Every structure is written in structure tokens, then in C-alpha cells.
Biotite code that builds the C-alpha atoms (Angstrom):
import biotite.structure as struc

atoms = struc.array([
    struc.Atom([0.010, 0.029, -0.009], chain_id="A", res_id=1, res_name="MET", atom_name="CA", element="C"),
    struc.Atom([1.465, 3.336, -1.005], chain_id="A", res_id=2, res_name="SER", atom_name="CA", element="C"),
    struc.Atom([1.711, 6.376, 1.066], chain_id="A", res_id=3, res_name="ARG", atom_name="CA", element="C"),
    struc.Atom([-0.309, 9.565, 0.363], chain_id="A", res_id=4, res_name="GLN", atom_name="CA", element="C"),
    struc.Atom([2.499, 11.997, -0.636], chain_id="A", res_id=5, res_name="ILE", atom_name="CA", element="C"),
    struc.Atom([1.655, 15.468, -1.785], chain_id="A", res_id=6, res_name="LYS", atom_name="CA", element="C"),
    struc.Atom([4.374, 17.729, -3.107], chain_id="A", res_id=7, res_name="LEU", atom_name="CA", element="C"),
    struc.Atom([3.966, 21.290, -4.393], chain_id="A", res_id=8, res_name="ASN", atom_name="CA", element="C"),
    struc.Atom([5.625, 22.351, -7.683], chain_id="A", res_id=9, res_name="GLY", atom_name="CA", element="C"),
    struc.Atom([8.835, 23.514, -6.101], chain_id="A", res_id=10, res_name="ARG", atom_name="CA", element="C"),
    struc.Atom([9.215, 20.334, -4.098], chain_id="A", res_id=11, res_name="GLU", atom_name="CA", element="C"),
    struc.Atom([8.587, 18.210, -7.253], chain_id="A", res_id=12, res_name="GLN", atom_name="CA", element="C"),
    struc.Atom([11.159, 20.175, -9.193], chain_id="A", res_id=13, res_name="THR", atom_name="CA", element="C"),
    struc.Atom([13.634, 19.769, -6.354], chain_id="A", res_id=14, res_name="MET", atom_name="CA", element="C"),
    struc.Atom([13.040, 15.963, -6.155], chain_id="A", res_id=15, res_name="MET", atom_name="CA", element="C"),
    struc.Atom([13.670, 15.714, -9.891], chain_id="A", res_id=16, res_name="ARG", atom_name="CA", element="C"),
    struc.Atom([16.864, 17.793, -9.481], chain_id="A", res_id=17, res_name="SER", atom_name="CA", element="C"),
    struc.Atom([18.146, 15.518, -6.742], chain_id="A", res_id=18, res_name="ILE", atom_name="CA", element="C"),
    struc.Atom([17.215, 12.325, -8.660], chain_id="A", res_id=19, res_name="GLY", atom_name="CA", element="C"),
    struc.Atom([17.212, 8.776, -7.461], chain_id="A", res_id=20, res_name="PHE", atom_name="CA", element="C"),
    struc.Atom([20.882, 8.028, -8.087], chain_id="A", res_id=21, res_name="GLY", atom_name="CA", element="C"),
    struc.Atom([24.007, 8.982, -6.226], chain_id="A", res_id=22, res_name="GLN", atom_name="CA", element="C"),
    struc.Atom([22.656, 12.290, -4.842], chain_id="A", res_id=23, res_name="GLY", atom_name="CA", element="C"),
    struc.Atom([23.868, 15.783, -5.480], chain_id="A", res_id=24, res_name="VAL", atom_name="CA", element="C"),
    struc.Atom([25.406, 18.704, -3.577], chain_id="A", res_id=25, res_name="THR", atom_name="CA", element="C"),
    struc.Atom([23.525, 21.831, -2.689], chain_id="A", res_id=26, res_name="GLY", atom_name="CA", element="C"),
    struc.Atom([25.601, 23.824, -5.130], chain_id="A", res_id=27, res_name="ALA", atom_name="CA", element="C"),
    struc.Atom([24.634, 21.457, -7.935], chain_id="A", res_id=28, res_name="GLU", atom_name="CA", element="C"),
    struc.Atom([20.966, 21.926, -7.014], chain_id="A", res_id=29, res_name="ILE", atom_name="CA", element="C"),
    struc.Atom([21.278, 25.695, -6.921], chain_id="A", res_id=30, res_name="LEU", atom_name="CA", element="C"),
    struc.Atom([22.723, 25.580, -10.447], chain_id="A", res_id=31, res_name="ASP", atom_name="CA", element="C"),
    struc.Atom([19.802, 23.489, -11.671], chain_id="A", res_id=32, res_name="ARG", atom_name="CA", element="C"),
    struc.Atom([16.999, 25.302, -9.916], chain_id="A", res_id=33, res_name="MET", atom_name="CA", element="C"),
    struc.Atom([15.541, 28.702, -10.995], chain_id="A", res_id=34, res_name="PRO", atom_name="CA", element="C"),
    struc.Atom([15.348, 30.081, -7.411], chain_id="A", res_id=35, res_name="MET", atom_name="CA", element="C"),
    struc.Atom([17.314, 32.040, -4.971], chain_id="A", res_id=36, res_name="SER", atom_name="CA", element="C"),
    struc.Atom([19.537, 30.314, -2.376], chain_id="A", res_id=37, res_name="ALA", atom_name="CA", element="C"),
    struc.Atom([17.129, 31.352, 0.383], chain_id="A", res_id=38, res_name="GLU", atom_name="CA", element="C"),
    struc.Atom([14.102, 29.851, -1.386], chain_id="A", res_id=39, res_name="GLU", atom_name="CA", element="C"),
    struc.Atom([16.108, 26.690, -2.068], chain_id="A", res_id=40, res_name="LEU", atom_name="CA", element="C"),
    struc.Atom([17.026, 26.292, 1.565], chain_id="A", res_id=41, res_name="VAL", atom_name="CA", element="C"),
    struc.Atom([13.391, 26.685, 2.470], chain_id="A", res_id=42, res_name="ASP", atom_name="CA", element="C"),
    struc.Atom([12.336, 23.846, 0.115], chain_id="A", res_id=43, res_name="VAL", atom_name="CA", element="C"),
    struc.Atom([15.295, 21.663, 1.194], chain_id="A", res_id=44, res_name="LEU", atom_name="CA", element="C"),
    struc.Atom([14.309, 22.080, 4.899], chain_id="A", res_id=45, res_name="ASN", atom_name="CA", element="C"),
    struc.Atom([10.664, 21.233, 4.028], chain_id="A", res_id=46, res_name="SER", atom_name="CA", element="C"),
    struc.Atom([11.745, 17.980, 2.287], chain_id="A", res_id=47, res_name="LEU", atom_name="CA", element="C"),
    struc.Atom([14.186, 17.159, 5.159], chain_id="A", res_id=48, res_name="LEU", atom_name="CA", element="C"),
    struc.Atom([11.555, 17.689, 7.835], chain_id="A", res_id=49, res_name="SER", atom_name="CA", element="C"),
    struc.Atom([9.121, 15.487, 5.925], chain_id="A", res_id=50, res_name="ALA", atom_name="CA", element="C"),
    struc.Atom([11.833, 12.794, 5.650], chain_id="A", res_id=51, res_name="GLY", atom_name="CA", element="C"),
    struc.Atom([11.695, 12.638, 1.870], chain_id="A", res_id=52, res_name="PHE", atom_name="CA", element="C"),
    struc.Atom([15.359, 13.524, 1.522], chain_id="A", res_id=53, res_name="ILE", atom_name="CA", element="C"),
    struc.Atom([18.433, 12.990, 3.579], chain_id="A", res_id=54, res_name="GLU", atom_name="CA", element="C"),
    struc.Atom([21.835, 14.723, 3.914], chain_id="A", res_id=55, res_name="THR", atom_name="CA", element="C"),
    struc.Atom([25.114, 12.918, 3.836], chain_id="A", res_id=56, res_name="GLY", atom_name="CA", element="C"),
    struc.Atom([25.836, 14.093, 7.366], chain_id="A", res_id=57, res_name="SER", atom_name="CA", element="C"),
    struc.Atom([22.332, 13.306, 8.598], chain_id="A", res_id=58, res_name="THR", atom_name="CA", element="C"),
    struc.Atom([21.494, 16.991, 9.426], chain_id="A", res_id=59, res_name="LYS", atom_name="CA", element="C"),
    struc.Atom([17.872, 17.643, 10.131], chain_id="A", res_id=60, res_name="GLU", atom_name="CA", element="C"),
    struc.Atom([18.076, 21.096, 8.584], chain_id="A", res_id=61, res_name="SER", atom_name="CA", element="C"),
    struc.Atom([20.414, 23.250, 6.597], chain_id="A", res_id=62, res_name="VAL", atom_name="CA", element="C"),
    struc.Atom([21.130, 26.975, 6.479], chain_id="A", res_id=63, res_name="THR", atom_name="CA", element="C"),
    struc.Atom([22.090, 29.434, 3.773], chain_id="A", res_id=64, res_name="SER", atom_name="CA", element="C"),
    struc.Atom([25.661, 29.124, 4.963], chain_id="A", res_id=65, res_name="ALA", atom_name="CA", element="C"),
    struc.Atom([26.082, 25.295, 4.843], chain_id="A", res_id=66, res_name="ASN", atom_name="CA", element="C"),
    struc.Atom([23.571, 23.931, 2.336], chain_id="A", res_id=67, res_name="PHE", atom_name="CA", element="C"),
    struc.Atom([25.849, 24.212, -0.752], chain_id="A", res_id=68, res_name="ALA", atom_name="CA", element="C"),
    struc.Atom([28.586, 21.809, 0.500], chain_id="A", res_id=69, res_name="ALA", atom_name="CA", element="C"),
    struc.Atom([26.020, 19.223, 1.825], chain_id="A", res_id=70, res_name="GLU", atom_name="CA", element="C"),
    struc.Atom([25.182, 16.081, -0.213], chain_id="A", res_id=71, res_name="ASN", atom_name="CA", element="C"),
    struc.Atom([21.403, 15.271, -0.684], chain_id="A", res_id=72, res_name="TYR", atom_name="CA", element="C"),
    struc.Atom([19.813, 11.998, -1.503], chain_id="A", res_id=73, res_name="GLU", atom_name="CA", element="C"),
    struc.Atom([16.268, 10.655, -1.753], chain_id="A", res_id=74, res_name="ILE", atom_name="CA", element="C"),
    struc.Atom([15.280, 8.694, 1.363], chain_id="A", res_id=75, res_name="ASN", atom_name="CA", element="C"),
    struc.Atom([15.148, 5.055, 0.279], chain_id="A", res_id=76, res_name="PRO", atom_name="CA", element="C"),
    struc.Atom([12.203, 4.436, 2.467], chain_id="A", res_id=77, res_name="ALA", atom_name="CA", element="C"),
    struc.Atom([10.113, 6.763, 0.270], chain_id="A", res_id=78, res_name="TYR", atom_name="CA", element="C"),
    struc.Atom([11.750, 6.248, -3.122], chain_id="A", res_id=79, res_name="SER", atom_name="CA", element="C"),
    struc.Atom([9.112, 4.060, -4.661], chain_id="A", res_id=80, res_name="THR", atom_name="CA", element="C"),
    struc.Atom([6.243, 6.297, -3.585], chain_id="A", res_id=81, res_name="ASP", atom_name="CA", element="C"),
    struc.Atom([8.098, 9.404, -4.661], chain_id="A", res_id=82, res_name="LEU", atom_name="CA", element="C"),
    struc.Atom([8.743, 7.988, -8.119], chain_id="A", res_id=83, res_name="ARG", atom_name="CA", element="C"),
    struc.Atom([5.041, 7.315, -8.429], chain_id="A", res_id=84, res_name="ASP", atom_name="CA", element="C"),
    struc.Atom([4.126, 10.919, -7.389], chain_id="A", res_id=85, res_name="VAL", atom_name="CA", element="C"),
    struc.Atom([6.641, 12.382, -9.883], chain_id="A", res_id=86, res_name="LEU", atom_name="CA", element="C"),
    struc.Atom([5.388, 10.110, -12.717], chain_id="A", res_id=87, res_name="LYS", atom_name="CA", element="C"),
    struc.Atom([1.772, 11.271, -12.118], chain_id="A", res_id=88, res_name="ARG", atom_name="CA", element="C"),
    struc.Atom([2.725, 15.014, -12.343], chain_id="A", res_id=89, res_name="ASN", atom_name="CA", element="C"),
])
């Protein structure tokens, strides 16, 4: 049974940017995303607090000062459900 996951447009774009592979750094996400660093940090923290993504250092939140060097990955516990959400949208 799949979980009911709802993502807004920015969150969906962020999940696609991170991808389901090796993960990416915050600097790579910033290069790919059409938003300011502050907006990006807000979206990252939203996804981190929901548990949909994880950082390489297992931080629960990031700041404008430290997000760029951090590595982000999709949480494997949600990967199947997140793939389904992204395919539908």
C-alpha cells in the first residue's frame, strides 16, 4: 500500500533535480533550480523535515551558510512512492 504523498511544484522540481541516483550537492541543485538560495534552503528544509530527502551528514536542517557543501539523496524508504508521485505529475 503506497503512502499519500503530496508535493507542491517547487518540491517536485527539487526531487527531480536531486534524482534517484548517487545524490547531489546543494551547489549542484542551486545551479539546476531557477530560485534564490534562500528559497532553495526553505524547500530543502521542508523536504528534510518530511523525511523525503536525507543529507550525507544526517543533518535535520540546513542553512544558507552550509547547504551548498552538503550532499542530498532521496530517502530510500520513500523512493518508490516518490517515483510514483513524480510520474503522475
